[in-house]
ChimeraX commands (.cxc) that place a marker at each C-alpha (Angstrom):
marker #1 position 12.47,-13.96,-5.17 radius 0.5
marker #1 position 10.52,-11.16,-5.82 radius 0.5
marker #1 position 10.75,-8.59,-8.70 radius 0.5
marker #1 position 11.85,-5.03,-7.99 radius 0.5
marker #1 position 9.05,-2.38,-9.31 radius 0.5
marker #1 position 11.28,0.36,-10.09 radius 0.5
marker #1 position 9.73,4.13,-10.47 radius 0.5
marker #1 position 13.13,6.26,-11.01 radius 0.5
marker #1 position 16.26,5.53,-11.68 radius 0.5
marker #1 position 15.57,1.79,-12.23 radius 0.5
marker #1 position 13.66,2.14,-15.11 radius 0.5
marker #1 position 15.64,3.28,-17.32 radius 0.5
marker #1 position 17.79,0.33,-19.22 radius 0.5
marker #1 position 21.20,2.25,-19.67 radius 0.5
marker #1 position 21.34,3.42,-16.00 radius 0.5
marker #1 position 19.94,0.25,-14.54 radius 0.5
marker #1 position 22.34,-1.89,-16.44 radius 0.5
marker #1 position 25.27,0.66,-15.18 radius 0.5
marker #1 position 23.95,0.78,-11.29 radius 0.5
marker #1 position 23.76,-3.07,-11.82 radius 0.5
marker #1 position 26.56,-4.03,-13.58 radius 0.5
marker #1 position 24.98,-6.32,-15.45 radius 0.5
marker #1 position 22.23,-6.64,-17.72 radius 0.5
marker #1 position 18.96,-8.50,-15.91 radius 0.5
marker #1 position 15.24,-9.13,-17.16 radius 0.5
marker #1 position 12.74,-6.26,-17.24 radius 0.5
marker #1 position 9.46,-5.73,-18.10 radius 0.5
marker #1 position 7.17,-2.71,-18.31 radius 0.5
marker #1 position 4.62,-2.50,-15.20 radius 0.5
marker #1 position 2.49,-0.25,-13.30 radius 0.5
marker #1 position 1.41,0.29,-9.60 radius 0.5
marker #1 position -2.38,1.67,-8.38 radius 0.5
marker #1 position -2.51,3.17,-5.11 radius 0.5
marker #1 position 0.83,5.57,-5.16 radius 0.5
marker #1 position 2.36,8.23,-6.35 radius 0.5
marker #1 position 5.35,9.80,-6.65 radius 0.5
marker #1 position 6.62,12.03,-4.42 radius 0.5
marker #1 position 10.02,13.67,-3.96 radius 0.5
marker #1 position 12.07,13.69,-0.61 radius 0.5
marker #1 position 13.27,16.59,1.12 radius 0.5
marker #1 position 16.56,15.16,-0.10 radius 0.5
marker #1 position 15.60,15.47,-3.93 radius 0.5
marker #1 position 15.28,11.82,-4.65 radius 0.5
marker #1 position 11.78,10.68,-5.68 radius 0.5
marker #1 position 10.32,7.86,-3.18 radius 0.5
marker #1 position 6.40,6.31,-3.37 radius 0.5
marker #1 position 3.80,7.39,-0.83 radius 0.5
marker #1 position 0.39,5.67,-0.82 radius 0.5
marker #1 position -2.87,7.11,-1.59 radius 0.5
marker #1 position -6.62,7.04,-0.42 radius 0.5
marker #1 position -7.77,6.28,-3.14 radius 0.5
marker #1 position -6.58,3.39,-5.96 radius 0.5
marker #1 position -6.98,6.05,-8.74 radius 0.5
marker #1 position -3.50,7.23,-9.17 radius 0.5
marker #1 position -0.85,5.14,-11.40 radius 0.5
marker #1 position 2.51,5.42,-11.22 radius 0.5
marker #1 position 4.64,3.84,-14.47 radius 0.5
marker #1 position 7.43,1.71,-13.80 radius 0.5
marker #1 position 9.40,-1.61,-14.56 radius 0.5
marker #1 position 9.80,-5.14,-13.05 radius 0.5
marker #1 position 13.32,-6.16,-12.70 radius 0.5
marker #1 position 14.14,-9.72,-11.62 radius 0.5
marker #1 position 16.95,-9.36,-9.68 radius 0.5
marker #1 position 19.13,-12.41,-8.03 radius 0.5
marker #1 position 20.78,-11.96,-4.50 radius 0.5
marker #1 position 23.62,-10.22,-5.91 radius 0.5
marker #1 position 21.18,-7.47,-8.14 radius 0.5
marker #1 position 19.23,-7.28,-4.85 radius 0.5
marker #1 position 22.36,-6.48,-2.75 radius 0.5
marker #1 position 23.66,-4.13,-5.52 radius 0.5
marker #1 position 20.40,-2.29,-5.42 radius 0.5
marker #1 position 20.19,-1.89,-1.51 radius 0.5
marker #1 position 23.59,-0.53,-1.48 radius 0.5
marker #1 position 22.82,2.08,-5.01 radius 0.5
marker #1 position 19.21,2.84,-2.54 radius 0.5
marker #1 position 21.03,3.84,0.42 radius 0.5
marker #1 position 19.14,1.33,2.74 radius 0.5
marker #1 position 18.41,2.07,5.63 radius 0.5
marker #1 position 17.74,5.55,3.84 radius 0.5
marker #1 position 15.14,3.62,1.71 radius 0.5
marker #1 position 13.32,0.35,2.89 radius 0.5
marker #1 position 11.69,-2.04,0.90 radius 0.5
marker #1 position 7.77,-2.55,0.98 radius 0.5
marker #1 position 5.90,-4.95,-0.72 radius 0.5
marker #1 position 3.62,-4.28,-3.88 radius 0.5
marker #1 position 1.27,-5.93,-6.33 radius 0.5
marker #1 position 2.10,-4.33,-9.93 radius 0.5
marker #1 position 0.32,-4.76,-13.00 radius 0.5
marker #1 position 2.54,-6.12,-15.76 radius 0.5
marker #1 position 1.22,-7.56,-19.18 radius 0.5
marker #1 position 0.69,-10.81,-17.80 radius 0.5
marker #1 position -1.04,-9.69,-14.65 radius 0.5
marker #1 position -0.84,-8.61,-10.88 radius 0.5
marker #1 position 2.95,-9.40,-9.97 radius 0.5
marker #1 position 4.13,-9.31,-5.95 radius 0.5
marker #1 position 7.29,-7.11,-6.02 radius 0.5
marker #1 position 8.90,-4.79,-3.56 radius 0.5
marker #1 position 9.63,-1.15,-4.01 radius 0.5
marker #1 position 11.96,1.14,-2.62 radius 0.5
marker #1 position 10.82,4.14,-0.31 radius 0.5
marker #1 position 12.32,7.30,1.57 radius 0.5
marker #1 position 12.05,5.93,5.20 radius 0.5
marker #1 position 10.81,9.57,6.11 radius 0.5
marker #1 position 9.33,11.31,3.64 radius 0.5
marker #1 position 8.43,14.63,5.92 radius 0.5
marker #1 position 8.43,17.53,3.85 radius 0.5
marker #1 position 7.51,15.55,0.53 radius 0.5
marker #1 position 5.64,17.08,-2.62 radius 0.5
marker #1 position 3.87,14.93,-5.02 radius 0.5
marker #1 position 5.62,14.61,-8.66 radius 0.5
marker #1 position 3.61,14.32,-11.49 radius 0.5
marker link #1:1,2 radius 0.2
marker link #1:2,3 radius 0.2
marker link #1:3,4 radius 0.2
marker link #1:4,5 radius 0.2
marker link #1:5,6 radius 0.2
marker link #1:6,7 radius 0.2
marker link #1:7,8 radius 0.2
marker link #1:8,9 radius 0.2
marker link #1:9,10 radius 0.2
marker link #1:10,11 radius 0.2
marker link #1:11,12 radius 0.2
marker link #1:12,13 radius 0.2
marker link #1:13,14 radius 0.2
marker link #1:14,15 radius 0.2
marker link #1:15,16 radius 0.2
marker link #1:16,17 radius 0.2
marker link #1:17,18 radius 0.2
marker link #1:18,19 radius 0.2
marker link #1:19,20 radius 0.2
marker link #1:20,21 radius 0.2
marker link #1:21,22 radius 0.2
marker link #1:22,23 radius 0.2
marker link #1:23,24 radius 0.2
marker link #1:24,25 radius 0.2
marker link #1:25,26 radius 0.2
marker link #1:26,27 radius 0.2
marker link #1:27,28 radius 0.2
marker link #1:28,29 radius 0.2
marker link #1:29,30 radius 0.2
marker link #1:30,31 radius 0.2
marker link #1:31,32 radius 0.2
marker link #1:32,33 radius 0.2
marker link #1:33,34 radius 0.2
marker link #1:34,35 radius 0.2
marker link #1:35,36 radius 0.2
marker link #1:36,37 radius 0.2
marker link #1:37,38 radius 0.2
marker link #1:38,39 radius 0.2
marker link #1:39,40 radius 0.2
marker link #1:40,41 radius 0.2
marker link #1:41,42 radius 0.2
marker link #1:42,43 radius 0.2
marker link #1:43,44 radius 0.2
marker link #1:44,45 radius 0.2
marker link #1:45,46 radius 0.2
marker link #1:46,47 radius 0.2
marker link #1:47,48 radius 0.2
marker link #1:48,49 radius 0.2
marker link #1:49,50 radius 0.2
marker link #1:50,51 radius 0.2
marker link #1:51,52 radius 0.2
marker link #1:52,53 radius 0.2
marker link #1:53,54 radius 0.2
marker link #1:54,55 radius 0.2
marker link #1:55,56 radius 0.2
marker link #1:56,57 radius 0.2
marker link #1:57,58 radius 0.2
marker link #1:58,59 radius 0.2
marker link #1:59,60 radius 0.2
marker link #1:60,61 radius 0.2
marker link #1:61,62 radius 0.2
marker link #1:62,63 radius 0.2
marker link #1:63,64 radius 0.2
marker link #1:64,65 radius 0.2
marker link #1:65,66 radius 0.2
marker link #1:66,67 radius 0.2
marker link #1:67,68 radius 0.2
marker link #1:68,69 radius 0.2
marker link #1:69,70 radius 0.2
marker link #1:70,71 radius 0.2
marker link #1:71,72 radius 0.2
marker link #1:72,73 radius 0.2
marker link #1:73,74 radius 0.2
marker link #1:74,75 radius 0.2
marker link #1:75,76 radius 0.2
marker link #1:76,77 radius 0.2
marker link #1:77,78 radius 0.2
marker link #1:78,79 radius 0.2
marker link #1:79,80 radius 0.2
marker link #1:80,81 radius 0.2
marker link #1:81,82 radius 0.2
marker link #1:82,83 radius 0.2
marker link #1:83,84 radius 0.2
marker link #1:84,85 radius 0.2
marker link #1:85,86 radius 0.2
marker link #1:86,87 radius 0.2
marker link #1:87,88 radius 0.2
marker link #1:88,89 radius 0.2
marker link #1:89,90 radius 0.2
marker link #1:90,91 radius 0.2
marker link #1:91,92 radius 0.2
marker link #1:92,93 radius 0.2
marker link #1:93,94 radius 0.2
marker link #1:94,95 radius 0.2
marker link #1:95,96 radius 0.2
marker link #1:96,97 radius 0.2
marker link #1:97,98 radius 0.2
marker link #1:98,99 radius 0.2
marker link #1:99,100 radius 0.2
marker link #1:100,101 radius 0.2
marker link #1:101,102 radius 0.2
marker link #1:102,103 radius 0.2
marker link #1:103,104 radius 0.2
marker link #1:104,105 radius 0.2
marker link #1:105,106 radius 0.2
marker link #1:106,107 radius 0.2
marker link #1:107,108 radius 0.2
marker link #1:108,109 radius 0.2
marker link #1:109,110 radius 0.2
marker link #1:110,111 radius 0.2
view
C-alpha cells in the first residue's frame, strides 16, 4: 500500500496521532516539482510547478486501510483528492499519495 506524503497537519507527530487515533510509522521526506499553496478556503494544498526546483518538506506515513479511511475523512474527500507522487526519503525515491485541493482557483503560494 502506498504511503501518505503529508506536508501540512500530518507532518506534526502529535496532530497526526490525534487525528488518526494511533501512532503510524513515519519518516521525513521531500517532494520535488511541487510547491505549497493556500487555497481560497485557507487550507494548504500542493500545485505542480513547471520547473523541478521547488522542494516541499514533509513526512511519509505508512497507513493501513483504516488509516486511509480516517485520512480521507479528515481531508474531506472529494473537496481534496489523492494524487500519486514520488517522494524522496532517506532510502531513496518512494511512491506515495498526497492530498491536493480539488479546486485551487485563487490559491496563493506559501513559503
